N, C-alpha and C positions, 0 to 999 in steps of 0.2 A: 468452058472455063477460060480458055485462051481469049475468046471474044470479049469476055467481061474485063479481063486485064487490059486488053487493047483499048476498050472504051474508057476504062478508068485512067490510064496513063497517057492516052493520046487525045481522045475526044473531049473528056471532061475539062482539061486545062484550056483547050481551044474554045470550048463553049464559055468557060469562065472569062477568058480574055475578051471574047466578043461582047459578052454582057457588060463587062466593066467598061469597055470602050463606048458602048451605046449609052449606058447610064452616065458616064463621064461627059459625053457630048450633050446630054440633056441637062444635067445639073451642075456640070463643071468638074474639073479634076480634083480640086481641093475638097469639094463637098463629097465626092465619091470616096476619097481616101478617108475622110472623117466618118462617113457612113460605115466603111469597112472596120475602122477602129472601134466605132460604137457597138457594132454587132459582136465584135470579138470581146469587148469588155462586158457587155450584157450577158453574152453566152458564158463567159468565164464565171460570172457570179452565179448564174443558174446551174452550171455544172458543179460548182462547189457546193451549193445548197442541196441539190438533188443527190450528189455523191455522198455527202455527209448523212442525209436522211436514209439512203440505201444502206450505208455502212451501219448505222444504228439499228435498222431493222434486222440486218444480218446478225449483228451482235446479240440482239434480243432473242432471235431464234436459236442461236448457238447456246445461249445461257439456259434455254429450255430443253436443250439436247436434240434439237431438230436441225437437219442440214439446210443451209441457206442457199440452195441451188438457184432458185429464182432470183434472189438478190444478187448473186454472183453474175448471172447473165445480164441483169439490169446494170450492174456496175461496169461490165465490159462495154455495154452499149453507151453508157454515159461517158466513159473514157473515149470511145470512138467519136462521140458527139463533140467532146472537148477538142479533139484533134481537128475535126472538120470545121469547127468554129474558129480555130486559130489560123487556118489556111485562108488567105485573102480571096474573096470571091463570094458571089451571092448564091450560087447553086449549092456550094458546100455549106454555106451558112443555113440555107433552107433545110437541107438534109440534117445538119447538126441540130437545129431547133426542133425538127420533127422527132428526132431521137430523144429529146428531152420531155416529150409528152408521154406520161406513164401509160396511157391506153395504147399508144402506138408501140411502145416497148413491149407491152404484154402481148399484143397481137403478133409482133415480129418474133418474140420469144416462142410463142406457140408454133409459129411456122417453122422456126429453126428446129425445135424439138421434134415436130411431126416429120420433117424431112429426114432427120437423123434416124428416127424409128423406122420410117419407110425404107431407108437405105439398108438398115440392118435386116429387115424382113426380106429384101431382095437379094440377100447374100452379100451385102457390102462388107467391108472390113470391120471386124469386131476385134478390139484389142483386149487381150486377156493377159493379166499380170501373172508371170510365172517365174520360177527359179530353176536354173539348170544346175544339176548336181553331177559333177564329173566323178565317176568311180575311180578309186585309186588302183594302182597297179596290182595290189594284192588281191583284189576282188574280181579281177578279170578271169574269165573261164579259160 
């Protein structure tokens, strides 16, 4: 897990910077900035549209008395997509746009759920909601 965070916070920005410099040297600095702004604007519109659609699907399920677990997971992935699309850079934009594809979100959701179930089967942490009741002094032996 530590390697993942190292890659996320150190290597990803360096890769983004390298790619921005390469694209900028090819198409120019102004065009590169305009392209970053365009992907952010387009991504924002798509995030808003898909987020609203996911919200309405969740509301419909709740109105029928069913839990909207899958829609909640999709909503989280759409929110992550929005953050990635807002960050300047082409790699984060690519990942953000991929998270907006429903089939990719479904595949990723199945992988996340499968990993969680596998972790529980291996004896991983299982959270159980409980209430602690402290006995009063009168009931102590």
